[in-house]
N, C-alpha and C positions, 0 to 999 in steps of 0.2 A: 481426570488428569492421568494420563497412562505414560509410563516410560518405554522405551524400545532402543534398539539400536539402529545403525544406519543401512538404509537401503536406497541405491540411488536410482534415476530412471525418469521416465515422463511422468509417471505420477508424482513425484516430487514437484516436478516443474508447472504442471496444472495446478496442484494444490496451491502453490505459491502464488500463480497468476490470479486464481479465484479471489485470493484476499487482497490483491494489491492495486488494481486498477479503479479509478472512478471515472475520469473522463476518457473518452475514446479520441485518439489521434490529436486534433488540434486542442491546445490547451493542457495536453496530457503528459504529465511526469509523473515520476514516483513521489514527488513532492507537491503536485498540483498547483503548478504555475500555469498562468496565461501568458500568451505571447506578449502582451502589454507590459510585461514586469521584466524585459530583457534589457532594460534601458542602463543597468550598471555597467561602468567602464572595465575594462579589461584590466587586471592587476598582476603583477608578478610575485605578490606577497606569498609568502610560504603559508599553506594551508595550516590551521592551529588544530584541526581534527574535528571529526562529527562530534557533537554535543553528548555529553555523559551527565546525567545527574546522580545525586547519591542521599540517600536517607537512612537513618539508622537509628536504634536506641542500644540499651545496655547489651544485647546479645543477639541482634538481628542487623544486617547490612543490605540493602539493596542497591543496586546500579541500574539505571534506567539509560538504555543506549537506544539512540534514534537511528534506524537503518535506511536503507534504500534497496529496494528487494529485486531490481534487475539493474546490471552494470556492464559496461565495457569491459572485455577482458584485462586491459593494460593499465586499469586504474589502481594507485597505490593510496588506500584510505586507512589502512591498520596504522595505530598509533601505539607508543609503548604503554600508556596508561588504560587504554581499551583492553591491549591483550594482558596487562597485569590483572586488572578487574575480572577479566573473562575466566582466566586461568586458576586465578585463585578461589572462585566462587564454587560452592557446592551445589548448587541448583541452578539449572539454565532455563529461563522461560522463553518460548517463541509465541509468536499470535497463534499459529498452528504448526506444529514440526512432523513431518514425515518420519521423524524418528518413532512417534506415536505407533503402537500396533494397531490401532484403528483408524489411522489416518486416510482421509477420503481419498480415493484414487479418481482416474479420469473418467470412468463410466458413472460414478455418482456426480461427479461434478458435471458431465454432460446431460445427465438425466435432470439436475436441477435446472438447467437452462433451457429445457424443452416447455414450450407454452401448452397450455390446454387449448383444444379448439377454438378458433377465432381470437385468440390473444396473441399470435405469431407476429413477428415484425411486419411481414407484408400484409396483415389483416388490419393492422390498427394504425398503419401510418397513411397519411393523405399522399395523393398523387404527387404533389408537390415536395413533400418530404421525400418519397421515394425517389424523385428526380434528382434531389440534392445528394442523398444517401448514394444513389447510383455512380454518381460523378467523383464522391469521395471514394468510393470502392475501387473505380477503375484505377485510380493511381496507386492503389494498393496490389492490384492484379486479383481483385476479387469479383463477384457480381451480386446481385441482390438475391439470386436464388441461393447462393450459399448460406444467407441467414435465414432461409425459409424454415417455419416451425420453431423459432428461438424466441424467447423472452427479450424483450428490448434491452434489458439490463446485460443479459448475456452476451447479446451481439455487440454491446459496448466494450465489454471486455475483450471479446475476441478482436475485435478492430483495434483496441489499443495494443493488444499483445502484437498482433501481426506488424503495426506500424512500429513498434520498438524492436521485434526481431529484425525486420529488415534494416533497422539501423545498426545492428549488431549488438544491442542491450539484451540479455536474457537471463533467466533465472539461475542458470549454471555459474554466474558470475557475480550474484548477488551477495549481500553481507550474510545472509540467514545460510545460504549454502557454503560458504566458506566457514562460518562459525560451527555449523553442523559438522564438518569435516575435522573439527578440532575437538570435539567432544572425547573427553577422556572415560574410559570403564568406571571410574569413580565418581562421575558426575551424573547427576540425575536430571532428566529431561522432561519438561511439562509443557502442555499446551495452556494458554490463557482462554480458548474457545475452541469448540468442535469443528471439525471442517465444513460443517453445513449451516453452521450459524449465520455466517454472511449471505450466502444465496437464499436462505429462508427470509431473512430480512429484507432483501433486495426484491423477492418475490411478493412480499407483502405490502410492497409500496404500491401505491396508486398508478393506475395504467398512465397518466400524465406526467408522473415524476419520472417513470422509466423510460418513457419516450423522451423526457428533456434529457436524460441521461446519456440516451444515445445520439440526440440530433444537437446537443449543445456545441455551439460554435461552428457547427459545419456549413451553414448557410454563408456565414462570413467568408470561410474559406473559398467556397465556390464563387461568390460575386467578387472577390478579389483575386481571383484565378491566381490563388496561392499555390504554392507546393507544398503538399502536407508533410512529406518527409523532410524537407527543409526547415519546416518551421518547428517540427517536432524536435530534429535535431538542435535547434538554438535553445529551445524551452530546456531539453534535457541538460544540455551543457550549463546554462545559468543554474539549473537546480543542483546539480553537482558541485558547482562552485560554492554556493551558499553552504550547502550539507557539508563540504570538506572543511570550510572556514569555520564552522560551529556557530552559525548565525541561526539559531532558530525562529528568532523573531522574524526573519525573512521568508520563513517557510508558510506563514500565515497570510503576508502580505498578498494582496491583489486577488488572485484566483480564489482562495480557499474563504476568505473573508466575501467575497462575491457569492460564492456556493452557499455560504451560512445564511445570506440574507436573502438572495432570490431563489434559491432551491432548498430549502431547509429540510424537507422530507429525504432529500438524498443525503445531507450532511448529517443528519441525525442516525439514518441507517449506518453509514460509513464510519461515522466519528462519535458522536456525542453517545449514543446508546452502547456502543462497543466500550468507549473509554469508562463510562459509569460502571459497567461489569468487570472491568479490568480493575478499576480502584477498589471496587469491593473486595476483589480476590486479594490485591496486594495488601489492602489493610488488614486483612485475615493472616496474612502471611507475617506479617510484622508482629502480631499480637499473640501468634500462637507458634511459630517456629523460631529455630536459631540457625546461626551459621551466615555465609555470605550467599547471595542471590542475585544473579545476573538476568535483567530482562532485556530482550532485543525485540523491538516493535517499530513499524515504519515511523520515520521522523515526524510525520504529520500528525501523529497521535500525540507528540510531545510538546506541541505549540498551539497557541490560541487559547481563548478564554474558556473552553470545554476540554482542554487538553488533560491528560492524566495528571500531569505536575500539578496543575491548578486545582483539580480535585482532589488530589493527596493533601495538598495543603489546606483545603477547605476542611478535610477530615481532622485537621490539627497536626500533621507532619511537617516537618522542616525539611523542605527540598532544595538542595543546592547544587551548583554546577561543581562537577569533578575534575 
């Protein structure tokens, strides 16, 4: 856990992107929704604000704030009680922060995604999978050759990033970027994990799981002649609505539950294993440190049966909505 000061640029963007995406394009949103989950009717109800949890003992207080890592530039998500909790905290935790002196940069990220000989996207996909992927890439202005030599999981992240960027949602407008810009000199910044932990975990998955991560949902899009960017825009809009309303239970519905049961290897790498490590760290913080601590992690990590919230409760902590 290393502290540092703010440095902006592409390094921060790619570090964010590396940690944030699971599914590429269809079904992809920062809160991992499927297209089938968009049935909730529109409402004019004022958002109650993204969810925050609190746990405390006699001398330590931790706030858990669920974030969305990429956002449209004009979205107002900040609430007074979130800002108060953030500004009054002595220590700020992120998943991985570019404020750390040893933050992973673009080239480390790029190298982690390069496949050994014979294990690149074009080597491991069937002809039919290549055909489907090629049709999807065409909608994004890319070609199969642009993925040559990449690990399938890396290609999935790049596709998701490309699709969201074309819709105007990028990391410069995400929650973490906003929070990092408000860090004071007297606040300590820490990372819950190193910048290469996630790519290492994804690279360790079986090839079948990596291919599933890349291809999931793409066949349905091609067969239905759907427009990927339109579907993604609808999915992301629903995700933001639920997040802004502070409805964490909705963040687990449909797509995340399906991922948990049908692709448990991906779910474990992206959620369960990381949540378990973070819970151990936060338990140690609660028992060995004092003061106020603000923890900002993706909202999907704070919902569902393997969430950080549930794991902390299993450790004996009382975790309540703040």
